C-alpha positions in Angstrom: -70.0 -202.2 -26.0 -66.7 -204.0 -25.4 -64.3 -202.2 -23.1 -67.0 -199.8 -21.9 -68.9 -202.6 -20.2 -69.3 -201.8 -16.5 -68.3 -205.1 -14.9 -70.0 -204.3 -11.6 -73.4 -203.5 -13.3 -73.4 -206.7 -15.3 -72.2 -208.8 -12.4 -74.8 -207.3 -10.1 -77.7 -207.9 -12.5 -76.5 -211.5 -13.1 -76.2 -212.1 -9.4 -79.7 -210.7 -8.9 -81.1 -213.0 -11.5 -79.5 -216.1 -9.8 -80.7 -215.0 -6.4 -84.2 -214.5 -7.6 -84.2 -217.8 -9.4 -83.1 -219.6 -6.2 -86.0 -217.8 -4.3 -88.5 -218.9 -6.9 -89.9 -216.9 -9.7 -93.3 -216.0 -11.1 -94.4 -219.1 -12.9 -98.2 -218.8 -13.1 -99.1 -220.9 -16.1 -101.9 -219.8 -18.3 -104.5 -222.5 -18.9 -104.2 -221.8 -22.6 -102.8 -219.0 -24.8 -104.1 -215.5 -24.6 -103.1 -211.9 -25.0 -100.9 -209.5 -23.0 -100.2 -205.8 -23.3 -96.6 -204.8 -24.0 -95.0 -201.3 -24.4 -91.4 -200.2 -24.8 -90.8 -196.9 -23.2 -88.0 -194.2 -23.1 -89.9 -192.0 -20.6 -86.8 -191.4 -18.4 -85.1 -189.6 -21.4 -88.3 -187.7 -22.3 -88.4 -189.6 -25.6 -91.8 -191.2 -25.2 -92.7 -194.6 -26.5 -90.4 -196.7 -28.7 -93.3 -199.1 -29.2 -96.7 -197.9 -28.1 -98.9 -200.2 -26.0 -99.7 -203.3 -28.1 -101.8 -206.3 -27.6 -99.8 -209.5 -28.6 -100.9 -213.1 -28.5 -98.9 -215.9 -26.8 -99.1 -219.6 -26.5 -99.3 -221.6 -23.3 -96.0 -221.7 -21.4 -94.2 -218.9 -23.3 -91.9 -216.7 -21.3 -91.7 -212.9 -21.8 -88.4 -213.1 -23.7 -90.1 -215.2 -26.4 -93.0 -212.8 -26.7 -90.7 -209.8 -26.6 -88.6 -211.2 -29.4 -91.7 -211.8 -31.6 -93.0 -208.3 -30.9 -89.6 -206.7 -31.9 -89.5 -208.6 -35.1 -93.1 -207.6 -35.9 -92.2 -204.0 -35.3 -89.0 -204.2 -37.4 -86.5 -203.6 -34.5 -83.2 -205.5 -34.0 -81.5 -205.7 -30.6 -78.6 -207.3 -28.7 -78.9 -209.6 -25.7 -77.1 -212.1 -23.5 -78.3 -215.5 -22.6 -81.0 -217.3 -24.5 -84.7 -216.7 -25.1 -85.4 -219.7 -23.0 -82.9 -219.0 -20.2 -80.9 -216.1 -18.7 -82.2 -213.5 -21.2 -80.7 -210.1 -20.6 -81.5 -207.2 -22.9 -78.4 -205.2 -23.6 -79.4 -202.7 -26.3 -82.0 -201.9 -28.9 -80.8 -200.6 -32.3 -82.0 -197.2 -33.5 -83.9 -196.6 -30.3 -82.3 -193.3 -29.3 -83.4 -190.0 -30.8 -80.4 -188.2 -29.2 -82.7 -185.5 -27.8 -82.9 -185.4 -24.0 -85.8 -184.0 -22.0 -85.2 -185.8 -18.7 -88.2 -185.4 -16.4 -88.0 -183.0 -13.5 -88.7 -185.8 -11.0 -85.5 -187.6 -12.1 -83.3 -184.5 -12.1 -84.5 -183.8 -8.5 -83.5 -187.3 -7.2 -80.7 -187.4 -4.6 -77.2 -188.5 -5.4 -76.5 -192.2 -4.8 -73.3 -194.2 -4.2 -71.7 -195.7 -7.3 -70.1 -199.2 -7.3 -66.7 -197.7 -6.6 -68.0 -195.7 -3.6 -68.2 -192.3 -5.3 -71.3 -190.3 -5.4 -73.3 -190.2 -8.6 -75.7 -187.3 -9.3 -78.8 -187.8 -11.5 -78.3 -186.8 -15.1 -79.8 -183.7 -16.5 -80.2 -182.4 -20.1 -77.0 -180.4 -19.5 -74.7 -182.8 -17.6 -75.3 -186.2 -19.2 -72.2 -188.1 -20.2 -73.7 -189.1 -23.6 -74.4 -192.2 -25.5 -71.4 -193.6 -27.2 -73.5 -196.2 -29.1 -76.0 -193.8 -30.5 -78.4 -194.4 -32.1 -78.6 -197.7 -30.3 -80.0 -197.4 -26.7 -78.7 -199.8 -24.0 -76.8 -200.2 -20.8 -74.6 -197.3 -19.7 -76.2 -194.8 -22.2 -76.1 -191.3 -20.6 -75.3 -192.8 -17.2 -73.3 -195.6 -15.5 -76.6 -196.7 -13.9 -78.7 -197.1 -17.0 -80.1 -200.0 -19.0 -83.4 -201.7 -19.8 -85.8 -202.7 -17.1 -89.3 -204.2 -17.2 -92.4 -204.3 -15.0 -95.1 -207.0 -15.0 -98.5 -205.7 -13.7 -96.6 -202.7 -12.2 -94.1 -204.9 -10.3 -90.4 -205.3 -11.2 -89.9 -209.1 -11.2 -86.1 -208.8 -10.6 -85.3 -211.6 -13.1 -84.4 -211.6 -16.8 -87.2 -211.6 -19.4 -87.0 -215.4 -19.7 -87.7 -215.8 -16.0 -91.4 -214.6 -16.4 -94.0 -216.9 -17.8 -96.7 -214.7 -19.3 -100.4 -215.0 -18.3 -103.5 -213.8 -20.1 -104.2 -210.1 -19.3 -100.7 -209.2 -18.2 -99.4 -205.6 -18.7 -95.7 -205.7 -19.3 -93.8 -202.4 -19.7 -90.2 -202.5 -20.9 -88.6 -199.3 -19.7 -85.3 -197.6 -20.0 -83.7 -196.6 -16.7 -81.2 -193.8 -16.9 -80.5 -193.4 -13.1 -80.4 -195.6 -10.0 -80.7 -199.0 -11.8 -84.4 -198.6 -12.0 -85.0 -196.2 -9.1 -86.1 -193.6 -11.6 -88.8 -196.0 -12.7 -90.1 -196.7 -9.2 -87.9 -199.8 -8.5 -84.1 -200.2 -8.3 -81.4 -202.6 -7.3 -79.7 -202.4 -4.0 -80.3 -200.5 -0.8 -78.9 -197.3 -2.2 -81.7 -196.9 -4.8 -84.2 -194.4 -3.5 -87.0 -195.2 -5.8 -89.5 -192.6 -7.1 -93.1 -193.1 -6.3 -94.8 -193.1 -9.7 -98.5 -193.5 -10.5 -99.6 -196.9 -11.8 -99.9 -196.6 -15.6 -101.2 -200.2 -16.3 -104.9 -199.2 -16.8 -104.1 -196.5 -19.3 -101.5 -198.7 -21.0 -104.1 -201.5 -21.4 -106.7 -199.1 -22.9 -104.2 -197.6 -25.3 -103.3 -201.1 -26.5 -106.9 -201.9 -27.1 -107.3 -198.8 -29.3 -103.9 -199.6 -31.1 -105.3 -203.0 -32.0 -108.4 -201.4 -33.4 -107.0 -198.5 -35.5 -110.5 -197.7 -37.0 -111.4 -196.5 -33.5 -109.2 -193.5 -34.1 -111.7 -192.4 -36.8 -113.8 -191.2 -33.9 -112.6 -187.7 -33.4 -113.3 -187.6 -29.7 -111.5 -190.9 -29.1 -108.6 -189.9 -31.2 -108.0 -186.8 -29.1 -108.4 -188.8 -25.9 -105.8 -191.3 -27.3 -103.3 -188.6 -28.1 -103.8 -186.9 -24.7 -103.4 -190.3 -22.9 -100.2 -191.0 -24.8 -98.7 -187.7 -23.7 -99.8 -188.1 -20.1 -98.5 -191.6 -19.8 -95.2 -190.8 -21.4 -94.5 -187.9 -19.0 -93.0 -189.2 -15.7 -93.9 -185.9 -14.1 -97.6 -186.6 -14.6 -99.6 -186.7 -11.3 -101.8 -189.7 -10.3 -104.8 -187.5 -11.0 -103.6 -186.7 -14.5 -103.0 -190.4 -15.3 -106.4 -191.3 -14.0 -108.2 -188.6 -15.9 -106.4 -189.7 -19.1 -107.4 -193.3 -18.6 -111.0 -192.5 -17.9 -111.3 -190.3 -21.0 -110.4 -193.4 -23.2 -113.3 -195.6 -24.3 -113.7 -199.2 -22.9 -113.2 -202.1 -25.2 -116.9 -202.8 -25.1 -117.7 -199.3 -26.3 -115.1 -199.5 -29.0 -116.4 -202.9 -30.3 -120.0 -201.6 -30.3 -119.0 -198.4 -32.2 -117.0 -200.4 -34.7 -119.9 -202.7 -35.3 -122.2 -199.7 -35.9 -119.7 -198.3 -38.4 -119.4 -201.7 -40.1 -123.2 -202.1 -40.3 -123.6 -198.5 -41.6 -121.1 -199.2 -44.3 -122.8 -202.5 -45.2 -126.4 -201.4 -45.1 -126.4 -197.7 -46.1 -127.8 -197.3 -49.7 -125.9 -195.6 -52.4 -126.5 -192.0 -53.3 -129.6 -191.3 -55.4 -129.5 -189.7 -58.8 -132.4 -187.5 -59.8 -132.9 -187.6 -63.6 -135.6 -185.1 -64.5 -138.4 -182.9 -63.2 -141.0 -182.0 -65.8 -144.4 -180.3 -65.8 -147.0 -183.0 -66.0 -150.3 -181.1 -65.9 -151.9 -178.1 -64.2 -150.0 -177.3 -61.1 -148.2 -180.7 -61.3 -144.5 -181.7 -61.6 -143.2 -185.2 -62.2 -139.9 -186.2 -60.7 -137.9 -189.2 -62.0 -134.8 -191.0 -60.7 -132.5 -194.0 -61.1 -133.4 -197.0 -59.1 -131.1 -197.8 -56.2 -130.4 -201.4 -55.5 -130.5 -202.8 -51.9 -132.8 -200.1 -50.5 -136.3 -200.2 -49.0 -137.5 -197.0 -50.6 -137.0 -193.3 -51.1 -137.6 -189.9 -49.4 -138.5 -186.9 -51.5 -137.7 -183.3 -50.4 -138.8 -180.0 -51.8 -138.0 -176.3 -51.2 -138.5 -172.9 -52.9 -134.8 -172.1 -52.1 -131.9 -174.0 -53.5 -129.7 -174.1 -50.4 -132.2 -174.3 -47.5 -135.8 -174.9 -46.5 -136.2 -178.5 -47.7 -139.1 -180.4 -46.3 -140.0 -184.1 -46.8 -143.1 -184.3 -49.1 -143.2 -188.0 -49.8 -141.9 -191.4 -48.7 -141.9 -194.0 -51.5 -142.0 -197.4 -49.9 -141.1 -199.5 -52.9 -137.6 -199.5 -54.4 -139.0 -200.4 -57.9 -140.9 -197.1 -58.1 -138.7 -194.5 -59.8 -141.0 -191.5 -60.2 -143.3 -189.2 -58.1 -145.7 -186.5 -59.2 -146.2 -183.5 -56.9 -149.5 -181.7 -57.1 -151.0 -178.4 -56.0 -148.0 -176.3 -56.9 -148.2 -172.5 -57.3 -147.8 -170.8 -60.7 -144.7 -168.6 -61.0 -142.8 -170.4 -58.2 -139.6 -172.2 -58.8 -139.3 -175.5 -57.0 -136.2 -177.4 -56.0 -136.1 -181.2 -55.3 -133.6 -183.6 -53.8 -134.0 -187.1 -52.5 -132.3 -190.0 -50.6 -132.7 -193.7 -50.5 -133.3 -195.6 -47.2 -133.0 -199.1 -46.0 -134.6 -200.8 -43.0 -132.8 -203.6 -41.2 -134.6 -204.8 -38.2 -135.6 -201.8 -36.1 -132.8 -199.6 -37.6 -133.1 -197.4 -40.7 -130.0 -196.4 -42.7 -130.1 -193.4 -45.0 -128.1 -192.8 -48.1 -126.5 -189.4 -49.1 -128.8 -186.8 -50.6 -129.0 -186.7 -54.3 -128.2 -183.9 -56.8 -130.8 -181.1 -56.9 -133.1 -180.5 -59.8 -135.5 -177.6 -60.2 -138.3 -176.2 -62.4 -140.5 -173.1 -62.4 -144.2 -173.8 -62.4 -145.8 -171.9 -65.4 
């Protein structure tokens, strides 16, 4: 950023870090490694998530700067910072993080003016009066406002220290957010007495559930859950969402237990469901009799045979064959002059559960 660097902003943030360090910082050590939930958000600009909620593992004693650096590399992002990953880390800018399209939430546009470092009044930015982002498409300090930059919250609390000042603990929800006005006041925090922070609903619960689904992408194959996921993303990303809307979005998402149970059911179904049957022939085998033959299906317990006098409807089960080695069945007591249609499916019993294969092709014959 060079000459554009706002000396006051950088000095203030540095001073804040030193003060907070002297007061003692959050240093709760995890007994061992674990997982935390991390998201990178541009909600103040109306640009949604840069990185959707993600579960990421850490090792004992790691600070958030180290975890953040690993996450950014995994997601393919580059960024600029001051300090070191182990000490004094300050996030300046993330490359290619700005779409350039603003949709600043109404709650930010309605915020009161606040004093700037030079004593002048600064009004909140709007989609019409923003001053722009001279480093576009990078997104960092002073983009669109003299009071903007990257902020972060740990379990819905702004620590007030650099990323390296927070030692992560199992189960933490850490949201990296872009502040466009009030040095964090638009996010519910803020530096200095002049910051009149917004009161925003806690998004940690919905963020954690979204991360669980993100880490289990097959859960989105459940149509109901996929819609709930998309709705929750939209609600969480909208700073104008009410507490009731955030709560409703979170409750519509499945719990981790339900997801894991459903995924196990899907895996078991894939593992144990027999292959589709293939009917070979149906032939007259005597007076009012027809013989049906099929190809043997491996890894099944038996077969179910269905019959109808209509090709597309009316099928009823007429026989359950309980041995997979049997590959024929003779139907008796048929009516002359009637055309019969047959289909079948294999089944497999595993414990108390039965898995059914897809229905076979249809074969037919008129009883003469």
